N, C-alpha and C positions, 0 to 999 in steps of 0.2 A: 706577640709575633706570631703569624698564621701557621698552622702545622699543615705541612702537606701530607695528603693523603694519597693521590694519585697524581704522577709526574710522567707523562708522555715524552719522550725525544726523538725527533726525529724519524717516525715511525713511517715505514713503507711497506707496503703489501702488494704481491704480484702471482697473479692467477694465469700462469704459463707466461704469455708475453703481455699480458694486460696488466697494466698497473695502475691498481684501483685505490693505493692511498700513496701519497707521493712525497711524504718527510712532513708529516702532522708532529706539531708538538703543543701539548696543552697540560696544564694541571688544575688540580681539585683541591682544595682545602677543607681542612676539619669544619664541617657543619654550614658548609656552603652547599647551594643548589646550582648546578654549571648546566646550562642547557649547548646542547651541539644542532643545530637547525642548517637546513639547507636541501636544496632540491631532492629527487627521486634519484638514486645511482650517483648521488656525490660522494658516497665512501662512510657514511656514518654507521650504517649497521657493520661493515665490515670492520672498522675500527673497534666497536664495541668488542667485536667478537675476538678479534686479534688481544685485547686486554684479558678475554677469560679463557682463551684457549680453546675455542669453540669452532675455529676454521677449518673448510675444507685443506686438503694438500695445496699447500701453497708457499710462498719466500715472503718471509715476513723479517724485516732488519729494523733495525732501532732499538732503543730502551724503551721500557715500559716497567714502572717501579708502582707498586703498592704497598702503602707504609715503611717505605725504602727498601723494599725487597723485590729482587726482580720478580715478575710474573713470567716472563718467557721461558717455555719448557715445563711449568708447573701443569697440574693437571687439574680442570675445572671444580672436580667436588674438593680438590684441595686448597683451592681457593675458597670455595665454600666454608669451609673449617676455619681459614683465615680472617670469616666475616665478611667475604665478597660477594654479593647475590647480585643477579640478573633475572630480570623480567623479560623474556624474549621476546620479539616481533613474531605477532601469528598466533601469541599465547603458548598453546604448548601444555594443555591441562592432562593429567592422566584419564583419557575418559572413560574407561573401565573401572573406576574408582569411584569413589563418593566424594563429595566435598570435603567432610570431615576426613577421609583417607588422603586425600590431596594436601590436606595441611598438615596431618600428622606427616608426611612424606617432607612436607618442608622442615620440619623441625627433625629429621634424622640424626642428626650430627649431636641432638642435647640428650639426656638423661635424666633432667630434671622434670618427673613427671607433673608435680605441681604446677610450674611454671609454664610449662607446657600447655596445660588445662587452663592456666589464667590468661595465655596468650589467646588461646581458642576464642574465648568468652570476648577476649579486649577486641579482638578482629570480627568477630561475630556482631559487635558492637556497632563497628564502623560500617559494616556491610550485613544488614540486617536482612538482607534477602537472601544471601549463604545461609543464615542462620534457618530461614525458614524453609530450607532445602538442603540441610546437611546431611541426608540419606540419599540423595540423588545423585544418579552417575552426571559426573562433570560433563561427558560428551553430550549430553541431553541439553546444558544450559546454552541461553543466548551468548552472542557474542560477547556482550558487556558485562552478565553475569563470570562467564570465562576469564576477562580481562580483572575484575574484581578479585577473582579465587587466585588467577597466577600472582597478583600482588599481594595477597595475604599470605600465600603459600612462602613468596620469598621474604616475606619478614616475620616467618616463624622461624627463621633461623637467626635473629638478632644481625643482621647485617651492620657494619660499620662503613661500608660503602655499598649502595644501591643503583644500580644501572637499570634503566628504563628504557627499552626501544619501541618507541613508536606507541604508547599506550591507548594513546585516542583512535587507532586506525581501524576504521570501517563502523566506527560505533555511531550512534545517534547524538544528535547535538544536546539532549538532556542527559545521555548516560557519559558524553564527553564532560560536561561541568560536574559531574559527579568524580568522574575518575581524577579530574584537577583539584576537586576539593580536597581528597585523599591525599594526594603529593604535596598540598600546601601543607596539611595536618601532619604528613609525616615528616617532612622537611622542618616543621616548627617542634618537633620533638627532639632535634639534633642529629639525625639521620642524614648524612653525607648523600648527595643525590648527585647522579651522572645522568641529565636528561636528553636523549635523542628524540627530535618530534618534528612531524613536518608542519604541525598547527604553530607555525610561528610567533603568530600574537598571544597565544594562552602560555606557551613555552616561555615567550620573554615575560610577560605580565607577573609569573612565579617564581622565575631565577634570580637569582644575585648577579650572576655574570653569564655572558655568551660568548660561542665562538661558532661562526657561519663557514661552513664547507661546500665548496664547489668542485668538482671534477678534482677529487681528491686532495685538494690544498684547502687550508685555512685562510681565508680570504681578510675576515676582519675578527675582532675579539674586543670585550670591554665589560662597561657595565650594562646590565640588561635592560632597565629604565630608559638609557640613555640612546641605546640602539633601537627601541621601541620608537622613539622621534626622528632616527636617521632617516633623511631622504631616500637614500639608496636602498636601506631596508625596506622601507616603505613600498618603493617601486616594485623593488624584486621579490619580496616575499609576502608584503600583507597587501598587495592589492590595493594600493593607495596614492 
């Protein structure tokens, strides 16, 4: 039987009179890679921010449970201690810290120095470009290099659940392929992932299951590979 890691029931988010999320229910099971696809402004990022408690002042209703514990009202740093990590849209590196210092910040909840050092080496192996620039200020990196860094930084916390918000946004095709290679690799290691992504084809190719979000509502859900061949998905999101 699948172990439920994340369960969202009837989530609603309103900014003043604007209803951004209108009653979303979804779940992510242990070891799954689940993707949430949809057009810009559909409410995908708002959903992730509601889970992590990083929304600006707004009205949030519904239930969000991570490892069968309510996340509403919890601090974002408290959730990191519970092994829930998020890679935000727009990257968000510590620009005036080096690559190495950014990675250490990702491990701030840990005190196993040997383990931290081993993980730095591990992610430098996955992202050799970061190793070459370990002492470089993060703010001087290219967009693709910053995306590599924020993913490695999040993974330094040993997450049970990793939330990825638009990891391919603004990147070159070559860099997008590299990022999705890493997503596949992380998933293969057993880390549970909820991926928000506008590149619907790549997202559906790597995911086990998928949900489609439109104007604050989930309009479809199911096996990701089946959805790749769905004519409605093809017409709306894959340009075919």
